[in-house]
C-alpha positions as CSV (number, residue, x, y, z in Angstrom):
1,T,55.5,-9.0,191.7
2,K,59.0,-6.4,191.6
3,T,58.0,-3.0,190.2
4,E,60.3,-0.9,188.2
5,E,62.1,2.1,189.0
6,P,60.8,5.2,187.9
7,A,63.4,6.6,185.4
8,D,65.9,8.9,186.0
9,P,65.0,12.7,184.8
10,T,68.5,13.2,184.7
11,A,69.9,10.4,182.6
12,T,71.5,10.7,179.5
13,V,69.3,9.6,176.9
14,E,72.2,7.9,174.1
15,E,70.5,9.1,170.4
16,T,70.7,6.3,167.4
17,V,72.1,8.4,164.8
18,A,71.3,6.7,161.0
19,A,74.7,5.8,158.7
20,T,75.0,8.5,156.2
21,V,76.4,6.2,154.3
22,P,74.3,3.0,153.4
23,A,76.2,-0.6,154.6
24,D,77.1,-2.9,152.0
25,G,74.5,-5.2,150.2
26,E,74.7,-8.3,148.2
27,P,77.5,-9.6,147.3
28,G,78.3,-9.6,143.6
29,T,75.8,-6.6,142.9
30,I,76.3,-3.2,142.2
31,T,75.2,-2.6,145.9
32,A,78.0,-5.2,147.2
33,K,80.1,-1.7,148.6
34,G,77.3,0.9,150.5
35,T,80.6,3.6,149.3
36,Y,83.1,3.1,147.0
37,T,84.9,5.9,147.8
38,V,88.4,5.5,149.6
39,T,91.0,7.8,150.9
40,D,93.7,9.6,148.0
41,E,96.4,7.1,149.3
42,V,94.0,4.1,149.1
43,A,92.9,5.3,145.1
44,A,96.8,5.4,143.9
45,Q,97.4,2.0,144.7
46,D,95.0,0.4,143.3
47,G,93.9,2.4,140.0
48,D,95.3,-0.8,137.7
49,A,93.4,-2.4,139.8
50,V,91.2,-5.2,137.3
51,V,87.6,-5.0,138.3
52,A,86.0,-5.9,135.1
53,R,87.0,-8.0,132.2
54,I,85.5,-9.1,128.7
55,G,87.1,-11.8,127.0
56,D,90.6,-10.8,126.9
57,A,89.7,-7.1,127.6
58,E,90.2,-5.8,130.9
59,L,88.9,-3.0,132.8
60,T,91.3,-1.2,135.6
61,N,90.1,1.3,138.8
62,G,92.1,3.8,136.9
63,Q,90.0,3.7,133.5
64,L,86.7,2.9,135.4
65,R,86.7,6.0,137.4
66,I,87.1,8.3,134.0
67,Y,84.1,6.5,133.2
68,Y,82.6,7.4,136.5
69,R,83.2,10.9,135.8
70,S,82.6,11.2,132.7
71,A,78.9,9.5,132.8
72,L,78.1,11.6,136.2
73,S,79.1,15.1,134.0
74,S,76.7,14.2,130.8
75,F,73.6,13.2,133.2
76,L,74.3,16.5,135.0
77,N,74.5,18.1,131.6
78,T,71.6,17.1,130.6
79,E,67.9,18.4,131.7
80,Y,66.6,15.9,133.3
81,G,70.3,15.7,135.2
82,Y,69.1,19.8,135.7
83,M,66.0,19.0,136.4
84,M,66.5,16.4,139.0
85,M,69.5,19.0,140.7
86,M,66.2,21.9,140.6
87,Y,64.2,19.8,142.6
88,G,67.0,18.4,145.1
89,M,66.3,15.0,143.7
90,L,70.2,15.0,143.1
91,D,72.7,17.1,145.6
92,Y,76.6,17.2,143.9
93,T,77.6,19.3,146.6
94,K,76.9,16.8,148.7
95,P,79.1,12.6,148.3
96,L,76.7,10.9,146.2
97,D,77.2,7.9,148.5
98,T,74.8,9.8,151.4
99,Q,72.0,10.0,148.6
100,I,69.3,7.6,147.3
101,S,69.1,8.1,143.1
102,G,66.8,9.4,141.7
103,E,66.6,6.7,139.3
104,D,66.4,3.6,141.3
105,E,65.3,4.3,144.9
106,N,67.3,0.8,146.0
107,L,70.8,2.8,144.8
108,T,72.7,5.7,146.1
109,W,73.7,8.0,143.1
110,Q,76.9,6.5,143.5
111,Q,76.2,3.2,142.7
112,F,73.7,4.2,139.7
113,F,76.8,6.0,138.7
114,V,79.0,3.4,138.7
115,K,76.7,1.1,137.2
116,Y,76.6,3.6,134.2
117,A,80.4,3.4,134.3
118,L,80.4,0.0,134.1
119,E,77.6,-0.3,130.9
120,N,79.2,2.0,128.9
121,W,82.6,0.6,129.2
122,Q,80.6,-3.0,128.4
123,L,79.2,-1.1,125.6
124,T,82.3,1.0,123.9
125,Q,84.5,-2.6,124.2
126,A,81.9,-4.4,122.0
127,L,81.9,-1.8,119.6
128,A,85.8,-2.1,119.5
129,N,85.7,-5.8,119.2
130,E,82.9,-5.4,117.0
131,A,84.7,-3.4,114.9
132,E,88.0,-5.2,113.9
133,K,85.8,-8.0,113.7
134,A,84.4,-6.1,110.9
135,G,87.7,-4.7,109.5
136,V,86.9,-0.7,110.1
137,T,89.8,0.8,111.6
138,M,89.6,4.7,112.9
139,G,90.4,7.7,110.8
140,E,93.6,9.1,110.1
141,E,92.7,12.5,112.1
142,D,91.8,10.1,115.3
143,Q,95.4,8.5,115.3
144,V,97.2,11.8,114.8
145,Y,94.8,12.6,117.8
146,L,96.1,10.0,120.0
147,D,99.5,10.1,119.1
148,T,99.5,13.7,120.0
149,L,97.7,13.4,123.5
150,G,100.2,13.7,125.5
151,D,101.7,16.7,124.2
152,A,98.3,18.3,124.2
153,L,98.0,17.3,127.5
154,K,101.4,18.5,128.8
155,Q,100.8,21.6,127.4
156,L,97.6,22.0,128.9
157,S,98.5,21.5,132.4
158,E,101.4,23.7,132.1
159,S,99.2,26.3,131.5
160,N,97.0,25.7,134.1
161,G,100.2,26.1,136.5
162,M,99.9,21.8,137.4
163,S,101.1,19.2,136.1
164,V,99.4,16.3,134.1
165,E,99.1,13.7,136.7
166,D,98.0,16.8,138.5
167,M,95.4,17.5,136.3
168,L,94.3,14.1,135.9
169,K,93.7,13.9,139.7
170,A,91.7,17.1,139.9
171,D,88.5,15.8,136.9
172,F,88.8,12.2,137.4
173,G,90.9,11.5,141.6
174,A,93.2,9.4,142.6
175,G,94.5,6.9,140.7
176,V,94.1,8.1,137.3
177,S,97.6,7.9,135.0
178,F,97.8,9.3,131.7
179,E,97.9,5.5,130.0
180,D,94.5,5.0,131.6
181,F,93.1,8.5,130.2
182,L,94.6,7.1,126.7
183,A,93.2,3.5,126.9
184,Y,89.7,5.5,127.2
185,Q,90.4,7.9,124.1
186,R,91.9,4.6,122.4
187,Q,89.2,2.6,122.9
188,Y,86.3,5.4,122.0
189,M,87.3,5.9,118.6
190,I,87.8,2.2,117.4
191,G,84.9,1.8,118.2
192,N,83.1,4.9,116.8
193,P,83.7,4.7,113.2
194,Y,81.9,1.3,113.5
195,Y,79.0,2.5,114.9
196,E,78.9,5.4,112.5
197,Q,78.8,3.2,109.7
198,V,76.2,0.8,111.2
199,T,73.6,3.8,112.2
200,S,74.3,5.2,108.8
201,E,72.6,3.2,106.9
202,M,69.7,2.8,108.8
203,T,67.3,4.1,106.3
204,A,63.4,3.6,106.2
205,T,61.0,4.0,103.4
206,D,58.2,6.6,103.4
207,E,55.7,3.9,103.4
208,E,57.7,2.2,106.3
209,L,57.7,5.8,108.4
210,E,53.8,5.5,107.8
211,T,52.9,2.3,109.5
212,Y,55.0,3.1,111.7
213,F,53.4,6.7,112.6
214,K,49.9,4.6,112.1
215,E,50.7,1.8,115.4
216,K,51.5,4.7,117.1
217,E,48.8,7.4,116.0
218,E,47.1,8.3,119.3
219,T,49.9,8.7,121.2
220,Y,51.3,10.7,118.6
221,A,48.1,12.4,119.0
222,A,48.2,13.1,122.3
223,A,50.9,15.0,122.0
224,G,49.1,17.2,119.1
225,I,50.8,16.0,116.5
226,T,49.3,14.9,114.1
227,M,49.4,13.5,109.8
228,E,48.9,17.3,108.8
229,S,50.7,18.8,111.5
230,K,53.4,20.9,110.0
231,L,57.3,22.2,110.5
232,V,57.7,25.9,108.8
233,D,60.5,27.1,108.3
234,V,61.0,30.8,107.9
235,R,63.3,34.1,106.8
236,H,62.3,37.3,109.2
237,I,63.4,41.0,110.4
238,L,62.6,42.4,113.5
239,V,61.4,45.7,114.2
240,Q,61.2,47.0,117.5
241,V,58.8,49.2,118.6
242,K,60.6,51.9,120.3
243,G,59.8,54.0,123.4
244,G,56.7,53.3,125.1
245,F,56.2,53.2,129.1
246,S,55.1,51.0,131.8
247,D,51.6,50.3,133.1
248,T,51.3,49.4,137.4
249,Q,51.4,45.9,136.0
250,G,54.7,46.4,134.4
251,N,53.7,45.7,131.1
252,M,54.3,48.2,128.2
253,T,51.9,50.4,125.9
254,H,52.6,52.5,123.0
255,T,51.2,55.3,121.1
256,D,49.5,55.0,118.0
257,E,52.6,57.7,116.9
258,E,55.4,54.9,118.1
259,W,53.7,51.7,116.1
260,A,53.5,54.1,113.5
261,E,57.0,54.4,113.2
262,C,58.3,51.4,113.5
263,E,56.1,50.1,110.1
264,A,57.1,52.6,108.2
265,E,60.8,51.3,109.3
266,A,59.6,47.9,108.3
267,Q,58.0,48.9,105.3
268,A,61.2,51.0,104.0
269,I,63.3,47.7,105.1
270,L,60.8,45.5,102.9
271,D,60.8,48.3,99.7
272,A,64.5,48.2,99.9
273,W,64.7,44.6,99.8
274,L,61.6,44.6,96.5
275,A,63.8,46.8,94.5
276,G,66.5,44.6,94.8
277,E,66.9,41.0,93.5
278,Q,64.2,39.7,95.9
279,T,65.7,37.0,96.3
280,E,65.8,34.9,99.8
281,E,69.9,34.7,99.9
282,S,69.3,38.9,99.9
283,F,67.0,38.9,102.3
284,A,69.0,36.7,104.2
285,A,71.3,39.7,104.0
286,L,69.1,41.9,105.0
287,A,68.3,40.3,108.3
288,N,71.4,39.6,109.3
289,E,72.0,43.9,108.7
290,K,68.6,44.8,109.7
291,S,66.7,42.4,112.3
292,E,66.6,43.4,116.2
293,D,65.9,40.0,116.9
294,P,69.0,38.4,118.1
295,G,68.2,34.7,118.5
296,S,68.1,35.0,114.2
297,N,69.7,38.0,113.1
298,T,73.1,36.4,112.6
299,N,71.8,33.2,110.5
300,G,69.6,35.0,108.1
301,G,67.0,35.9,110.1
302,L,65.8,32.2,109.6
303,Y,63.9,30.0,112.2
304,E,63.2,26.5,111.4
305,N,61.3,23.3,111.9
306,V,58.5,26.4,113.6
307,Y,55.4,24.6,115.3
308,L,51.9,25.5,115.7
309,G,52.8,27.3,119.7
310,Q,56.0,28.0,119.4
311,M,56.0,31.7,118.2
312,V,53.4,34.0,119.4
313,E,49.5,34.4,117.5
314,P,49.6,36.8,115.1
315,F,53.6,35.6,113.4
316,E,52.1,32.1,113.7
317,T,49.0,33.5,112.1
318,W,50.4,34.5,108.7
319,C,53.4,31.2,108.7
320,F,50.7,28.9,109.3
321,D,48.4,29.6,106.4
322,E,47.3,27.1,104.2
323,N,47.7,29.0,101.2
324,R,51.1,30.2,102.1
325,Q,54.0,29.4,99.3
326,Y,57.6,30.2,99.0
327,G,58.8,33.2,99.0
328,D,55.8,34.7,100.0
329,Y,56.4,38.4,102.0
330,G,55.3,40.8,104.2
331,L,54.9,42.2,107.7
332,V,53.3,41.2,110.7
333,K,52.8,43.4,113.9
334,T,52.8,41.5,117.1
335,S,53.7,42.3,120.9
336,Y,57.7,42.5,120.0
337,G,57.2,45.2,116.6
338,Y,57.1,44.9,113.0
339,H,58.2,41.5,111.4
340,V,59.1,41.4,107.4
341,M,58.6,37.9,106.8
342,Y,59.6,35.2,104.1
343,Y,58.1,32.6,103.8
344,V,60.6,29.3,103.2
345,G,58.3,26.4,103.0
346,Y,57.5,23.2,105.2
347,E,57.7,19.8,105.9
348,L,54.9,17.4,107.5
349,N,55.6,17.4,111.6
350,W,54.9,13.6,111.7
351,K,58.1,12.7,109.4
352,Q,60.1,13.7,111.2
353,T,58.9,12.9,114.3
354,A,58.6,9.3,112.8
355,Q,61.9,9.3,111.6
356,T,63.3,10.2,114.5
357,D,61.5,7.7,116.8
358,W,62.1,4.9,114.4
359,L,65.9,5.7,113.3
360,N,66.1,5.6,118.0
361,E,64.4,2.2,118.4
362,Q,67.2,0.8,115.2
363,I,70.0,1.8,117.6
364,S,68.5,0.9,120.6
365,R,68.6,-2.2,119.7
366,F,71.1,-2.3,117.7
367,L,72.9,-1.6,120.5
368,D,71.2,-3.7,122.5
369,E,72.5,-6.6,120.6
370,V,76.0,-5.7,120.5
371,V,76.3,-5.8,124.0
372,E,74.1,-8.9,124.2
373,E,77.5,-10.4,122.6
374,Y,80.1,-10.0,125.1
375,P,79.0,-10.5,128.9
376,M,81.2,-8.5,131.3
377,D,82.0,-9.9,134.4
378,V,82.5,-7.6,137.3
379,T,84.3,-7.3,140.8
380,Y,83.0,-5.5,142.1
381,E,84.7,-5.8,145.9
382,N,87.4,-4.6,143.7
383,I,86.1,-1.0,142.9
384,T,87.6,2.1,144.3
385,L,86.6,5.5,143.4
386,G,89.2,8.5,144.7
387,E,87.5,12.1,146.2
388,V,86.3,14.5,143.4
389,S,84.6,17.6,144.3
390,L,81.9,18.2,142.6
391,A,80.7,22.1,143.6
């Protein structure tokens, strides 16, 4: 038998390094290209290449790049997108074609957002088609906006020391023209009035909402929402307790004298209101003048749709007293100081929640049906994206 030669310890071992950009996937799907990013020179050359069709309507690379960047920006500006970044599931400082999507493990983030962009164009085109069929036209203000868009962009770009072309390139990548941006804006403004008209007519009776809520009652109960849950509207004027000292744990402690001074100041404000008209409007005006709560001292001290668990306990106890009536007033002591309270009213939480969820379902069903009427034919091999920094 042949014996193997011992390994040469001085030999160089060739390491296999995984590709940073995934290989091309299945033709005819969003994975057709592992990366859609090209050089600026290539992007500029194929900006007019058609990448998708719906009937006679065509989407070019230049227009797709606007939908792509808009989809990405919208996602990053949501709380969910922010959490994706916070937990390291999306790193916008790195190329998106090198990261697996946290939404779909079979796609990169770039592929995910290209797919998202194509679907947004399909929906926008479908709504525009439906608007034209229904005879719904854009408003005069929208038409004026489109007519003056060129001048507005020119003025904006000049104020930033660049041309319109350079500004569009910075925002959306190379190969995006003013005509692309104008087409993007026009398409939205054609379909949006139709969308608003249809959705504004989506209303449910109280009986329908109650039936809807009861069908999902267990789910709502798990979220702490029952038929008795309230959302309270209340106005208040906060007088913060002054002075105090911090203990070793950083907790503030105040003397009895400091609390007494705070209460006296709050009582003086309440007495001043009682000496006047004693209306909600006069209370709101006093709140704007006297309240030390930065979250409400510019809107008359108003907090709307307050739910249990949102505020500190003494504040909530006063608000959610079952005997509370419109116009009730009083003083409440919390860790922040003394609150001069004015009760506005409440509505049942279940009804507002059911109304929101019911409407969202109706809108989602409507949009799905509209899109289904207008199938989209995509030529993935034609899609290219210019390089755009997100950092």
